[in-house]
MMTF fields as JSON, N, C-alpha, C and O atoms, coordinates in Angstrom:
{
  "mmtfVersion": "1.0.0",
  "mmtfProducer": "UNKNOWN",
  "numBonds": 463,
  "numAtoms": 464,
  "numGroups": 116,
  "numChains": 1,
  "numModels": 1,
  "chainsPerModel": [1],
  "groupsPerChain": [116],
  "chainIdList": ["A"],
  "bondAtomList": [4, 2, 8, 6, 12, 10, 16, 14, 20, 18, 24, 22, 28, 26, 32, 30, 36, 34, 40, 38, 44, 42, 48, 46, 52, 50, 56, 54, 60, 58, 64, 62, 68, 66, 72, 70, 76, 74, 80, 78, 84, 82, 88, 86, 92, 90, 96, 94, 100, 98, 104, 102, 108, 106, 112, 110, 116, 114, 120, 118, 124, 122, 128, 126, 132, 130, 136, 134, 140, 138, 144, 142, 148, 146, 152, 150, 156, 154, 160, 158, 164, 162, 168, 166, 172, 170, 176, 174, 180, 178, 184, 182, 188, 186, 192, 190, 196, 194, 200, 198, 204, 202, 208, 206, 212, 210, 216, 214, 220, 218, 224, 222, 228, 226, 232, 230, 236, 234, 240, 238, 244, 242, 248, 246, 252, 250, 256, 254, 260, 258, 264, 262, 268, 266, 272, 270, 276, 274, 280, 278, 284, 282, 288, 286, 292, 290, 296, 294, 300, 298, 304, 302, 308, 306, 312, 310, 316, 314, 320, 318, 324, 322, 328, 326, 332, 330, 336, 334, 340, 338, 344, 342, 348, 346, 352, 350, 356, 354, 360, 358, 364, 362, 368, 366, 372, 370, 376, 374, 380, 378, 384, 382, 388, 386, 392, 390, 396, 394, 400, 398, 404, 402, 408, 406, 412, 410, 416, 414, 420, 418, 424, 422, 428, 426, 432, 430, 436, 434, 440, 438, 444, 442, 448, 446, 452, 450, 456, 454, 460, 458],
  "bondOrderList": [1, 1, 1, 1, 1, 1, 1, 1, 1, 1, 1, 1, 1, 1, 1, 1, 1, 1, 1, 1, 1, 1, 1, 1, 1, 1, 1, 1, 1, 1, 1, 1, 1, 1, 1, 1, 1, 1, 1, 1, 1, 1, 1, 1, 1, 1, 1, 1, 1, 1, 1, 1, 1, 1, 1, 1, 1, 1, 1, 1, 1, 1, 1, 1, 1, 1, 1, 1, 1, 1, 1, 1, 1, 1, 1, 1, 1, 1, 1, 1, 1, 1, 1, 1, 1, 1, 1, 1, 1, 1, 1, 1, 1, 1, 1, 1, 1, 1, 1, 1, 1, 1, 1, 1, 1, 1, 1, 1, 1, 1, 1, 1, 1, 1, 1],
  "groupList": [{"groupName": "MET", "atomNameList": ["N", "CA", "C", "O"], "elementList": ["N", "C", "C", "O"], "formalChargeList": [0, 0, 0, 0], "bondAtomList": [1, 0, 2, 1, 3, 2], "bondOrderList": [1, 1, 2], "singleLetterCode": "M", "chemCompType": "L-PEPTIDE LINKING"}, {"groupName": "SER", "atomNameList": ["N", "CA", "C", "O"], "elementList": ["N", "C", "C", "O"], "formalChargeList": [0, 0, 0, 0], "bondAtomList": [1, 0, 2, 1, 3, 2], "bondOrderList": [1, 1, 2], "singleLetterCode": "S", "chemCompType": "L-PEPTIDE LINKING"}, {"groupName": "GLU", "atomNameList": ["N", "CA", "C", "O"], "elementList": ["N", "C", "C", "O"], "formalChargeList": [0, 0, 0, 0], "bondAtomList": [1, 0, 2, 1, 3, 2], "bondOrderList": [1, 1, 2], "singleLetterCode": "E", "chemCompType": "L-PEPTIDE LINKING"}, {"groupName": "GLN", "atomNameList": ["N", "CA", "C", "O"], "elementList": ["N", "C", "C", "O"], "formalChargeList": [0, 0, 0, 0], "bondAtomList": [1, 0, 2, 1, 3, 2], "bondOrderList": [1, 1, 2], "singleLetterCode": "Q", "chemCompType": "L-PEPTIDE LINKING"}, {"groupName": "HIS", "atomNameList": ["N", "CA", "C", "O"], "elementList": ["N", "C", "C", "O"], "formalChargeList": [0, 0, 0, 0], "bondAtomList": [1, 0, 2, 1, 3, 2], "bondOrderList": [1, 1, 2], "singleLetterCode": "H", "chemCompType": "L-PEPTIDE LINKING"}, {"groupName": "LEU", "atomNameList": ["N", "CA", "C", "O"], "elementList": ["N", "C", "C", "O"], "formalChargeList": [0, 0, 0, 0], "bondAtomList": [1, 0, 2, 1, 3, 2], "bondOrderList": [1, 1, 2], "singleLetterCode": "L", "chemCompType": "L-PEPTIDE LINKING"}, {"groupName": "VAL", "atomNameList": ["N", "CA", "C", "O"], "elementList": ["N", "C", "C", "O"], "formalChargeList": [0, 0, 0, 0], "bondAtomList": [1, 0, 2, 1, 3, 2], "bondOrderList": [1, 1, 2], "singleLetterCode": "V", "chemCompType": "L-PEPTIDE LINKING"}, {"groupName": "ASN", "atomNameList": ["N", "CA", "C", "O"], "elementList": ["N", "C", "C", "O"], "formalChargeList": [0, 0, 0, 0], "bondAtomList": [1, 0, 2, 1, 3, 2], "bondOrderList": [1, 1, 2], "singleLetterCode": "N", "chemCompType": "L-PEPTIDE LINKING"}, {"groupName": "ARG", "atomNameList": ["N", "CA", "C", "O"], "elementList": ["N", "C", "C", "O"], "formalChargeList": [0, 0, 0, 0], "bondAtomList": [1, 0, 2, 1, 3, 2], "bondOrderList": [1, 1, 2], "singleLetterCode": "R", "chemCompType": "L-PEPTIDE LINKING"}, {"groupName": "TYR", "atomNameList": ["N", "CA", "C", "O"], "elementList": ["N", "C", "C", "O"], "formalChargeList": [0, 0, 0, 0], "bondAtomList": [1, 0, 2, 1, 3, 2], "bondOrderList": [1, 1, 2], "singleLetterCode": "Y", "chemCompType": "L-PEPTIDE LINKING"}, {"groupName": "GLY", "atomNameList": ["N", "CA", "C", "O"], "elementList": ["N", "C", "C", "O"], "formalChargeList": [0, 0, 0, 0], "bondAtomList": [1, 0, 2, 1, 3, 2], "bondOrderList": [1, 1, 2], "singleLetterCode": "G", "chemCompType": "PEPTIDE LINKING"}, {"groupName": "THR", "atomNameList": ["N", "CA", "C", "O"], "elementList": ["N", "C", "C", "O"], "formalChargeList": [0, 0, 0, 0], "bondAtomList": [1, 0, 2, 1, 3, 2], "bondOrderList": [1, 1, 2], "singleLetterCode": "T", "chemCompType": "L-PEPTIDE LINKING"}, {"groupName": "PHE", "atomNameList": ["N", "CA", "C", "O"], "elementList": ["N", "C", "C", "O"], "formalChargeList": [0, 0, 0, 0], "bondAtomList": [1, 0, 2, 1, 3, 2], "bondOrderList": [1, 1, 2], "singleLetterCode": "F", "chemCompType": "L-PEPTIDE LINKING"}, {"groupName": "ILE", "atomNameList": ["N", "CA", "C", "O"], "elementList": ["N", "C", "C", "O"], "formalChargeList": [0, 0, 0, 0], "bondAtomList": [1, 0, 2, 1, 3, 2], "bondOrderList": [1, 1, 2], "singleLetterCode": "I", "chemCompType": "L-PEPTIDE LINKING"}, {"groupName": "ASP", "atomNameList": ["N", "CA", "C", "O"], "elementList": ["N", "C", "C", "O"], "formalChargeList": [0, 0, 0, 0], "bondAtomList": [1, 0, 2, 1, 3, 2], "bondOrderList": [1, 1, 2], "singleLetterCode": "D", "chemCompType": "L-PEPTIDE LINKING"}, {"groupName": "PRO", "atomNameList": ["N", "CA", "C", "O"], "elementList": ["N", "C", "C", "O"], "formalChargeList": [0, 0, 0, 0], "bondAtomList": [1, 0, 2, 1, 3, 2], "bondOrderList": [1, 1, 2], "singleLetterCode": "P", "chemCompType": "L-PEPTIDE LINKING"}, {"groupName": "ALA", "atomNameList": ["N", "CA", "C", "O"], "elementList": ["N", "C", "C", "O"], "formalChargeList": [0, 0, 0, 0], "bondAtomList": [1, 0, 2, 1, 3, 2], "bondOrderList": [1, 1, 2], "singleLetterCode": "A", "chemCompType": "L-PEPTIDE LINKING"}, {"groupName": "CYS", "atomNameList": ["N", "CA", "C", "O"], "elementList": ["N", "C", "C", "O"], "formalChargeList": [0, 0, 0, 0], "bondAtomList": [1, 0, 2, 1, 3, 2], "bondOrderList": [1, 1, 2], "singleLetterCode": "C", "chemCompType": "L-PEPTIDE LINKING"}, {"groupName": "LYS", "atomNameList": ["N", "CA", "C", "O"], "elementList": ["N", "C", "C", "O"], "formalChargeList": [0, 0, 0, 0], "bondAtomList": [1, 0, 2, 1, 3, 2], "bondOrderList": [1, 1, 2], "singleLetterCode": "K", "chemCompType": "L-PEPTIDE LINKING"}],
  "groupTypeList": [0, 1, 2, 3, 4, 5, 6, 7, 1, 6, 8, 1, 9, 1, 1, 10, 11, 6, 10, 8, 1, 5, 7, 11, 6, 8, 7, 4, 4, 12, 6, 13, 14, 1, 15, 11, 5, 10, 2, 16, 5, 11, 1, 10, 14, 16, 12, 5, 16, 10, 13, 1, 1, 17, 10, 6, 7, 5, 6, 2, 8, 16, 16, 3, 2, 16, 10, 13, 15, 6, 8, 8, 0, 2, 6, 11, 13, 14, 10, 5, 8, 2, 8, 3, 7, 15, 16, 11, 12, 16, 8, 13, 14, 5, 4, 12, 11, 5, 6, 10, 15, 11, 8, 2, 3, 16, 2, 3, 5, 6, 10, 8, 9, 18, 14, 10],
  "groupIdList": [1, 2, 3, 4, 5, 6, 7, 8, 9, 10, 11, 12, 13, 14, 15, 16, 17, 18, 19, 20, 21, 22, 23, 24, 25, 26, 27, 28, 29, 30, 31, 32, 33, 34, 35, 36, 37, 38, 39, 40, 41, 42, 43, 44, 45, 46, 47, 48, 49, 50, 51, 52, 53, 54, 55, 56, 57, 58, 59, 60, 61, 62, 63, 64, 65, 66, 67, 68, 69, 70, 71, 72, 73, 74, 75, 76, 77, 78, 79, 80, 81, 82, 83, 84, 85, 86, 87, 88, 89, 90, 91, 92, 93, 94, 95, 96, 97, 98, 99, 100, 101, 102, 103, 104, 105, 106, 107, 108, 109, 110, 111, 112, 113, 114, 115, 116],
  "secStructList": [7, 7, 6, 6, 7, 7, 7, 7, 7, 7, 3, 3, 3, 3, 7, 1, 1, 6, 6, 3, 3, 3, 3, 3, 3, 6, 6, 3, 3, 3, 3, 3, 3, 7, 6, 6, 6, 7, 1, 1, 7, 5, 2, 2, 2, 2, 2, 2, 2, 2, 2, 2, 2, 2, 2, 2, 2, 2, 2, 2, 2, 2, 2, 2, 2, 2, 6, 7, 7, 7, 1, 3, 3, 3, 3, 3, 3, 3, 3, 3, 3, 3, 6, 6, 3, 3, 3, 3, 3, 3, 3, 3, 3, 3, 3, 3, 3, 3, 3, 1, 1, 7, 2, 2, 2, 2, 2, 2, 2, 2, 2, 2, 2, 2, 2, 7],
  "xCoordList": [19.693, 19.824, 21.01, 21.33, 21.64, 22.706, 22.128, 20.998, 22.942, 22.581, 22.217, 21.52, 22.697, 22.527, 21.255, 21.021, 20.303, 19.147, 17.886, 17.991, 16.847, 15.508, 14.6, 14.621, 13.815, 12.843, 11.427, 11.064, 10.657, 9.24, 8.482, 8.738, 7.464, 6.76, 5.455, 4.998, 4.584, 3.148, 2.595, 3.075, 1.588, 0.885, -0.582, -1.317, -0.914, -2.204, -2.943, -2.312, -4.246, -4.874, -6.283, -6.803, -6.705, -8.03, -9.134, -9.059, -10.108, -11.116, -12.301, -13.011, -12.527, -13.767, -14.719, -15.75, -14.335, -14.998, -14.062, -13.09, -14.325, -13.458, -13.181, -14.147, -12.008, -11.683, -11.412, -11.193, -11.413, -10.991, -10.065, -10.324, -9.041, -7.952, -7.775, -7.918, -7.468, -7.244, -5.652, -4.947, -5.165, -3.657, -3.181, -3.92, -2.016, -1.368, 0.174, 1.0, 0.44, 1.668, 1.907, 1.195, 3.036, 3.144, 1.958, 1.398, 1.481, 0.136, -0.975, -1.936, -0.86, -1.954, -2.651, -2.038, -4.01, -4.614, -5.754, -6.455, -5.816, -6.598, -7.156, -6.669, -8.226, -8.754, -8.332, -8.209, -8.102, -7.76, -8.674, -8.712, -9.432, -10.213, -9.689, -8.861, -10.16, -9.777, -10.672, -11.591, -10.436, -11.262, -12.668, -13.557, -12.823, -14.217, -15.147, -16.36, -14.626, -15.331, -15.339, -16.372, -14.14, -13.962, -14.531, -14.469, -15.119, -15.653, -14.577, -14.691, -13.532, -12.311, -11.428, -11.654, -10.202, -8.976, -8.709, -8.881, -8.27, -8.03, -6.476, -5.686, -6.142, -4.684, -3.971, -2.823, -4.566, -3.99, -3.829, -2.883, -4.82, -4.778, -3.672, -2.983, -3.463, -2.43, -0.994, -0.073, -0.889, 0.342, 0.649, 1.706, -0.197, -0.084, 0.211, 1.109, -0.506, -0.199, 1.175, 1.778, 1.717, 3.088, 4.063, 5.07, 3.835, 4.732, 4.48, 5.474, 3.374, 3.096, 3.586, 4.215, 3.352, 3.745, 5.246, 5.785, 5.934, 7.438, 7.866, 8.833, 7.044, 7.525, 7.536, 8.504, 6.392, 6.373, 7.432, 8.135, 7.599, 8.653, 10.088, 10.932, 10.424, 11.795, 12.121, 13.203, 11.096, 11.198, 11.387, 12.264, 10.467, 10.554, 11.96, 12.569, 12.402, 13.821, 14.84, 15.631, 14.793, 15.818, 15.711, 16.709, 14.5, 14.261, 15.011, 15.737, 14.746, 15.277, 16.808, 17.439, 17.46, 18.899, 19.344, 20.454, 18.679, 19.316, 19.004, 19.552, 18.139, 17.722, 16.692, 16.613, 16.047, 15.049, 13.652, 13.287, 12.917, 11.706, 10.58, 10.241, 9.987, 8.742, 7.577, 7.488, 6.725, 5.565, 4.501, 3.927, 4.34, 3.306, 3.652, 4.328, 3.216, 3.589, 2.336, 1.681, 2.078, 1.034, 1.681, 2.474, 1.396, 1.976, 0.61, 0.007, 0.249, -0.862, -0.346, 0.644, -1.039, -0.565, -1.85, -2.796, -1.762, -2.988, -2.323, -1.352, -3.043, -2.532, -3.62, -4.808, -3.223, -4.144, -4.025, -2.92, -5.269, -5.328, -6.41, -7.391, -6.275, -7.144, -8.18, -7.769, -9.434, -10.503, -10.272, -10.423, -9.912, -9.626, -8.489, -8.469, -7.556, -6.309, -5.96, -4.896, -6.683, -6.487, -5.304, -4.929, -4.588, -3.323, -2.18, -1.214, -2.208, -1.149, -1.407, -2.462, -0.509, -0.688, -0.244, 0.839, -0.913, -0.514, 0.313, 1.202, 0.073, 0.704, 0.442, -0.593, 1.387, 1.388, 1.844, 2.99, 1.034, 1.482, 1.566, 0.721, 2.671, 3.009, 3.171, 3.895, 2.609, 2.588, 2.934, 2.174, 3.985, 4.413, 3.921, 4.121, 3.281, 2.999, 3.754, 3.499, 4.682, 5.41, 5.148, 5.172, 4.874, 4.563, 5.763, 5.928, 6.498, 7.593, 8.78, 9.272, 9.309, 10.568, 10.343, 9.217, 11.468, 11.417, 11.104, 11.044, 10.916, 10.711, 11.977, 11.889, 13.146, 14.486, 14.611, 14.927, 14.378, 14.54, 13.657, 14.112, 12.31, 11.378, 11.797, 11.66, 12.285, 12.897, 14.045, 14.061, 14.928, 16.04, 15.651, 16.215, 14.573, 14.08, 13.338, 13.48, 12.568, 11.936, 12.894, 12.741, 13.874, 14.991, 15.741, 16.229, 15.847, 16.517, 15.51, 15.963, 14.319, 13.252, 13.336, 13.225, 13.528, 13.532, 14.927, 14.952, 15.92, 17.244, 17.461, 18.305, 16.552, 16.729, 16.592, 16.84],
  "yCoordList": [5.218, 4.219, 3.271, 3.071, 2.709, 1.766, 0.335, 0.053, -0.479, -1.973, -2.691, -3.705, -2.159, -2.853, -2.498, -2.973, -1.644, -1.246, -1.902, -2.057, -2.201, -2.367, -1.258, -0.556, -1.066, 0.09, -0.499, -1.242, -0.133, -0.466, 0.781, 1.791, 0.75, 1.962, 1.734, 0.749, 2.522, 2.277, 3.818, 4.882, 3.664, 5.072, 4.908, 3.959, 6.024, 6.026, 7.261, 8.296, 7.158, 8.22, 8.372, 7.458, 9.631, 9.831, 9.275, 9.38, 8.71, 8.044, 8.814, 8.43, 9.908, 10.69, 10.507, 11.175, 9.473, 9.182, 9.419, 8.681, 10.421, 10.747, 9.48, 8.818, 9.11, 7.968, 6.761, 5.696, 6.874, 5.692, 6.022, 6.932, 5.306, 5.51, 4.265, 3.119, 4.568, 3.694, 3.561, 4.562, 2.339, 2.048, 1.228, 0.354, 1.428, 0.591, 0.29, 1.184, -1.026, -1.525, -2.41, -3.389, -2.016, -2.708, -2.811, -1.8, -4.103, -4.168, -4.626, -5.272, -4.324, -4.714, -3.45, -2.512, -3.484, -2.352, -2.84, -3.835, -1.951, -2.337, -1.06, 0.04, -1.241, -0.153, -0.347, -1.458, 0.896, 0.791, 1.907, 3.0, 1.591, 2.461, 2.964, 2.315, 4.085, 4.708, 3.851, 3.184, 3.853, 3.123, 3.553, 2.83, 4.894, 5.392, 4.773, 4.717, 4.348, 3.619, 2.087, 1.418, 1.607, 0.162, -0.855, -2.023, -0.568, -1.607, -2.468, -3.682, -1.725, -2.548, -2.653, -2.251, -3.291, -3.348, -1.949, -1.05, -1.712, -0.45, -0.268, -1.197, 0.996, 1.267, 0.604, 0.201, 0.453, -0.333, -1.796, -2.428, -2.352, -3.72, -3.978, -4.99, -3.101, -3.23, -3.151, -3.857, -2.199, -1.996, -3.361, -3.957, -3.775, -5.028, -6.177, -6.96, -6.35, -7.49, -7.406, -8.435, -6.23, -6.179, -6.667, -7.279, -6.442, -6.912, -8.447, -9.167, -8.954, -10.295, -11.173, -12.205, -10.844, -11.466, -11.599, -12.552, -10.393, -10.368, -11.445, -12.168, -11.548, -12.605, -13.926, -14.658, -14.374, -15.611, -15.805, -16.814, -14.813, -15.064, -15.024, -15.712, -14.227, -14.259, -15.637, -16.221, -16.013, -17.254, -18.533, -19.379, -18.55, -19.667, -19.676, -20.72, -18.462, -18.467, -19.006, -19.878, -18.353, -18.927, -20.282, -20.925, -20.827, -22.325, -23.089, -24.069, -22.536, -23.242, -23.111, -24.147, -22.029, -21.89, -22.769, -23.285, -23.018, -23.787, -25.214, -26.037, -25.617, -26.837, -27.452, -28.643, -26.529, -26.899, -27.052, -26.141, -28.137, -28.462, -27.757, -27.942, -26.881, -26.125, -26.561, -26.124, -27.372, -27.883, -26.726, -26.513, -26.065, -24.963, -23.836, -24.026, -22.697, -21.602, -20.654, -20.509, -19.997, -18.856, -17.684, -17.891, -16.545, -15.495, -14.606, -14.174, -14.416, -13.557, -12.359, -12.371, -11.15, -9.879, -9.023, -8.86, -8.543, -7.704, -6.229, -6.04, -5.297, -3.847, -3.265, -3.352, -2.714, -1.998, -0.523, 0.019, 0.209, 1.587, 2.159, 1.47, 3.415, 4.142, 4.686, 5.216, 4.6, 5.135, 6.621, 7.031, 7.411, 8.72, 9.167, 10.267, 8.25, 8.435, 7.296, 6.741, 6.81, 5.621, 5.662, 4.623, 6.885, 6.934, 6.284, 5.986, 6.005, 5.58, 4.251, 4.071, 3.346, 1.974, 2.144, 2.708, 1.744, 1.767, 0.407, 0.433, -0.691, -1.891, -2.758, -2.647, -3.534, -4.534, -5.852, -5.938, -6.906, -8.267, -9.112, -9.148, -9.825, -10.682, -12.171, -12.371, -13.075, -14.403, -15.466, -15.557, -16.183, -17.129, -18.644, -19.034, -19.385, -20.833, -21.539, -21.278, -22.43, -23.221, -24.701, -25.211, -25.419, -26.734, -27.533, -27.364, -28.292, -29.086, -29.062, -30.091, -27.76, -27.602, -27.928, -27.901, -28.252, -28.386, -26.958, -26.018, -26.787, -25.628, -24.768, -23.569, -25.389, -24.631, -24.14, -22.961, -24.989, -24.616, -23.369, -22.355, -23.529, -22.463, -21.084, -20.005, -21.177, -20.063, -19.427, -18.215, -20.196, -19.84, -19.074, -18.052, -19.731, -18.947, -17.758, -16.842, -17.533, -16.345, -15.375, -14.179, -15.824, -15.053, -14.371, -13.254, -15.01, -14.433, -13.34, -12.317, -13.52, -12.399, -11.156, -10.046, -11.308, -10.365, -9.507, -8.278, -10.259, -9.583, -8.848, -7.962, -9.307, -8.899, -7.766, -7.796],
  "zCoordList": [-9.312, -8.386, -8.675, -9.847, -7.713, -7.991, -8.042, -7.642, -8.532, -8.742, -7.488, -7.519, -6.342, -5.093, -4.473, -3.362, -5.091, -4.409, -5.384, -6.601, -4.685, -5.271, -5.126, -4.115, -6.065, -5.958, -6.011, -6.923, -4.997, -5.13, -5.358, -4.702, -6.354, -6.754, -6.574, -7.153, -5.786, -5.772, -6.222, -5.831, -7.04, -7.377, -6.832, -7.103, -5.985, -5.517, -6.141, -6.356, -6.425, -7.105, -6.16, -5.52, -6.242, -5.598, -6.518, -7.742, -5.917, -6.568, -6.994, -7.923, -6.319, -6.303, -5.251, -5.168, -4.325, -3.063, -1.914, -1.746, -1.122, 0.019, 0.816, 1.196, 1.086, 1.919, 1.151, 1.727, -0.171, -1.066, -2.219, -3.006, -2.299, -3.247, -4.121, -3.695, -5.313, -6.292, -6.445, -6.566, -6.433, -6.247, -7.353, -7.806, -7.83, -8.958, -8.604, -8.421, -8.534, -8.415, -9.597, -9.823, -10.436, -11.715, -12.489, -12.913, -12.734, -13.585, -12.572, -12.987, -11.367, -10.298, -9.804, -9.294, -9.992, -9.404, -8.404, -8.581, -7.305, -6.203, -5.618, -5.881, -4.792, -3.931, -2.489, -1.972, -1.827, -0.416, 0.074, -0.491, 1.176, 1.829, 3.159, 3.797, 3.559, 4.982, 5.964, 5.488, 7.26, 8.088, 8.255, 8.703, 7.828, 7.863, 6.787, 6.984, 5.745, 4.736, 4.918, 4.9, 5.088, 5.397, 4.507, 4.889, 3.291, 2.567, 1.838, 1.674, 1.422, 0.733, 1.738, 2.88, 1.302, 2.254, 2.613, 1.789, 3.888, 4.444, 4.428, 4.259, 4.618, 4.611, 5.731, 5.542, 6.906, 7.941, 7.707, 8.176, 6.934, 6.51, 5.548, 5.672, 4.579, 3.655, 4.209, 3.798, 5.208, 5.927, 6.662, 6.451, 7.426, 8.248, 7.318, 7.628, 6.148, 5.225, 4.726, 4.421, 4.62, 3.97, 5.076, 4.721, 6.365, 7.48, 7.556, 7.653, 7.524, 7.749, 6.49, 6.721, 5.357, 4.236, 4.014, 3.451, 4.586, 4.669, 5.585, 5.346, 6.757, 7.64, 7.051, 7.254, 6.22, 5.567, 4.621, 4.659, 3.699, 2.686, 3.184, 2.611, 4.257, 4.803, 5.575, 5.517, 6.239, 7.065, 6.106, 6.28, 5.102, 4.16, 3.443, 3.209, 3.127, 2.481, 3.301, 2.941, 4.644, 5.626, 5.935, 6.261, 5.86, 6.144, 4.947, 5.117, 3.802, 2.641, 2.671, 2.459, 2.896, 2.886, 4.062, 3.933, 5.156, 6.274, 6.067, 6.8, 5.097, 4.922, 6.095, 6.398, 6.586, 7.69, 6.913, 6.169, 7.075, 6.52, 7.174, 8.342, 6.287, 6.731, 5.842, 4.695, 6.327, 5.521, 5.302, 4.234, 6.389, 6.398, 7.298, 8.309, 6.965, 7.951, 7.842, 6.811, 9.107, 9.204, 9.904, 10.823, 9.536, 10.361, 10.496, 9.514, 11.715, 12.15, 12.682, 13.413, 12.32, 12.853, 13.216, 12.445, 14.386, 14.958, 15.31, 16.043, 14.646, 15.013, 15.9, 15.592, 16.923, 17.884, 17.607, 17.58, 17.378, 17.138, 17.997, 18.278, 18.436, 19.135, 18.149, 17.117, 18.377, 17.521, 17.19, 16.039, 18.189, 18.2, 17.291, 16.739, 17.175, 16.428, 15.567, 15.841, 14.522, 13.791, 12.972, 12.427, 12.801, 12.069, 12.668, 11.965, 14.073, 14.769, 15.444, 16.052, 15.36, 15.89, 17.352, 17.514, 18.427, 19.776, 20.025, 20.876, 19.367, 19.532, 18.177, 17.519, 17.885, 16.81, 17.338, 17.777, 17.335, 17.616, 16.463, 15.569, 16.518, 15.291, 15.809, 16.783, 15.273, 15.793, 14.61, 13.646, 14.703, 13.727, 14.261, 15.411, 13.279, 13.398, 12.358, 11.183, 12.664, 11.733, 11.959, 13.079, 10.737, 10.914, 10.195, 8.987, 10.828, 10.325, 11.146, 11.608, 11.36, 12.201, 13.637, 14.134, 14.331, 15.828, 16.378, 15.586, 17.621, 18.306, 18.145, 17.878, 18.31, 18.325, 16.962, 16.8, 15.84, 14.545, 14.242, 13.714, 14.633, 14.296, 15.038, 14.46, 16.275, 17.016, 16.201, 15.986, 15.787, 14.943, 13.625, 13.234, 12.973, 11.671, 12.001, 11.191, 13.0, 13.435, 13.862, 13.612, 14.494, 14.979, 13.833, 14.009, 12.665, 11.424, 10.882, 10.37, 10.976, 10.554, 11.41, 10.889, 12.699, 13.852, 13.504, 13.435, 13.326, 13.092, 11.881, 11.752, 10.871, 9.462, 8.705, 7.499]
}
């Protein structure tokens, strides 16, 4: 790999229970379930959390770089899937709530995320 790329590595293992995986990222270990089990975080939850946490992190950095005060931020994401085909999202809705910036500044910051 070149110096200009970052690599994220995740290892997932079968757990002995159908529908449950054991996962490792660096020194973090966690369980992810399929929707059929749903006791632990599900694959869909983990996928959506990656998107929403990226929204928080990128918008906070953009605000810091632009000198825009953000006291608090929340990103809510909802994924709609058909029960018969849970592997595919029919729709994903992402909603940003920022406390501190003006509406215009908030739209500018979220625009940086969308363009990004």
